[in-house]
Structure formats: structure tokens, C-alpha cells
C-alpha positions in Angstrom: -0.2 -0.3 0.2 2.7 2.9 1.3 5.0 2.2 -2.5 2.4 3.0 -3.8 2.2 6.8 -2.5 4.7 9.4 -4.1 7.0 10.8 -1.8 7.7 13.6 -3.8 4.5 14.2 -4.1 3.5 14.6 -1.2 6.6 16.4 -0.3 5.6 19.1 -2.6 2.1 19.1 -1.3 3.5 19.8 2.2 5.9 22.6 0.4 2.6 24.8 -1.5 0.4 24.2 2.3 3.5 26.1 4.2 4.1 29.0 0.9 0.5 29.4 1.5 0.3 29.4 5.5 3.6 32.0 5.6 1.6 34.3 2.7 -1.6 34.2 4.8 0.5 34.7 8.3 2.7 37.4 5.9 -0.4 39.7 5.2 -1.8 39.0 8.8 1.2 40.6 10.1 1.1 43.9 8.2 -2.5 44.6 8.6 -1.7 43.9 12.4 1.3 46.0 12.7 -0.7 48.7 10.2 -3.4 49.0 12.9 -0.3 48.8 16.2 0.6 52.3 14.5 -2.4 53.8 13.5 -3.7 57.0 14.8 -7.2 55.6 16.1 -5.0 53.0 18.1 -3.2 55.3 20.2 -3.7 55.6 23.9 -6.3 57.8 25.1 -5.6 57.1 28.5 -2.6 55.2 30.4 -4.8 52.3 31.2 -5.7 52.1 27.0 -3.3 49.5 26.2 -4.8 48.8 22.2 -1.3 50.1 20.8 0.8 47.3 23.0 -2.4 44.8 22.4 -1.2 45.0 18.7 2.3 45.4 18.3 2.7 42.2 20.5 0.3 40.5 18.3 2.3 41.9 15.1 5.6 40.4 16.6 4.3 37.1 17.4 2.7 36.8 13.8 6.8 37.8 12.8 8.1 35.3 14.6 5.9 32.4 13.7 6.2 33.9 10.1 10.4 33.6 10.3 9.8 30.1 11.9 7.6 28.9 8.5 10.0 30.5 7.0 12.5 27.9 8.4 10.7 25.1 8.3 10.0 25.8 4.2 14.6 26.6 3.8 14.2 22.4 5.8 11.5 21.3 3.2 13.2 22.5 0.1 15.9 21.0 1.1 14.8 17.8 2.3 14.9 15.0 -0.5 12.9 12.2 0.7 15.5 9.0 -0.3 13.6 5.4 -1.4 13.1 2.9 1.3 12.6 -0.8 1.8 10.4 -2.5 3.6 13.7 -3.9 5.9 15.6 -0.5 6.6 14.6 0.7 9.9 12.5 4.1 10.3 14.6 7.4 9.6 13.2 10.7 7.7 11.8 10.6 4.9 10.1 7.4 5.6 6.5 6.7 4.8 5.3 4.7 7.8 2.0 2.6 8.4 1.2 1.9 12.6 -1.5 0.1 13.9 -2.5 1.0 17.9 -2.6 -1.7 19.5 -5.7 -1.9 20.9 -8.9 -1.0 18.3 -6.2 -1.5 15.0 -6.6 1.7 14.4 -4.4 2.8 11.5 -2.4 5.4 10.9 -0.1 6.9 8.1 2.8 8.8 8.6 5.7 10.9 6.8 9.2 11.6 8.9 10.2 15.0 7.9 12.1 17.6 9.2 9.6 19.9 9.5 5.9 19.9 8.9 5.0 18.0 11.8 1.2 17.9 12.5 0.1 18.8 9.3 -2.0 16.2 7.5 -1.8 15.2 3.4 -4.4 14.1 1.1 -3.8 11.6 -2.0 -7.0 11.1 -3.4 -8.8 8.3 -0.4 -5.3 8.0 1.8 -4.4 10.6 4.5 -1.1 10.9 5.9 -0.4 12.4 9.3 3.2 14.7 9.0 5.8 14.2 11.9 8.7 15.1 13.4 11.5 12.9 14.6 11.0 15.2 17.6 7.6 14.6 18.8 7.0 11.8 20.8 6.1 9.2 18.4 8.3 10.7 15.8 11.4 9.6 18.7 9.8 6.6 19.0 9.9 5.5 15.5 13.2 6.1 14.5 15.3 3.7 14.6 12.7 0.3 14.7 11.9 -1.5 11.8 8.5 -3.4 10.3 7.2 -5.8 12.9 8.3 -3.9 16.6 6.2 -2.4 18.7 6.3 0.3 20.4 4.8 2.6 24.0 4.1 6.0 23.5 2.8 8.6 26.9 0.5 11.1 24.8 -2.3 13.7 26.2 -4.6 10.4 26.4 -2.8 8.5 27.6 -0.5 6.1 27.2 -0.6 4.1 23.8 1.0 0.7 22.3 1.6 1.1 18.1 2.6 -1.7 15.9 4.6 -0.7 13.1 2.8 -2.6 9.9 4.8 -0.9 7.0 8.0 0.8 5.8 8.4 2.7 2.4 
């Protein structure tokens, strides 16, 4: 199943999403910055903090835009390697895991940036996973057939690596 998924197509979709997010974020930051310096946001009394709050928002958006730019640079520099099912999990791997209880399946794409994003190719949904995330750290170095447990907000979960590509 995983061998039918084109990693380069997924990677390009993620890059496109990141570029769109960066564009929207930059636009929001400019609007917030303009609002922070607009004459109508000037303090009318010492307790009026509209301009301060608007400048905090603008700065926060600018910092997030910088982070997103760095992530996009990492994605642009990354080339997903071809992998065989007998390899160990490493960045660039597509991994299908199953929950030990309930058997729910998730396909993860282990990448240096974009963790948490969900990509769709037709009916297939792929969750981008950072090697620094709890599940990502637990996956790296493991092989098909391995079980592993991770403490998540919903409790301790045990997973099984069903497929790797």
C-alpha cells in the first residue's frame, strides 16, 4: 500500500501548504503592524493598551512567519530517500502504524518540518510527523514488526509498525 504513495508528490503538497500559510501569515502580520501604528490605536489614557496589544500580536505573527520560513527552507532542502521495507525508520520514511488496542491505522511521513500537517492523496490521508515529536522519537531506528509505547495526552498508547517505505 505505501509503495503506491509518491513521496515527492506529498513533499510538494506540504511545501505548497507551507508557502500558502506563510503568505497568509505575512498578510496578517502586515495588517496587525499597520493597526499597531494607526492613529486610532493611540492610547487615550494610561490604561489604554490597544496599541501595545496590537504590537504584541504583530510581533508574534512575525516570529511565527520566521519559523515557517525556516521550516520551508528545510523542506526545500530535503529529498525523501527511497526505502525498503527492511530498512529502519528514519527521516523521509512513510510508516503505517496500528494501535495495539482497536487496530486504528495511521500513515506517518517522517520529515524535518511540517509536523502535525495532514496531507491527502485521493482517499489516503498522511500525517506529517517530526522526528522530535514523541511518536517520531519512538519510531526512529525501529523496523517493521516492532511494537513501541508512547505517553500521549490521551494516555499511554502502544503501536505496531505494520509497513515502511
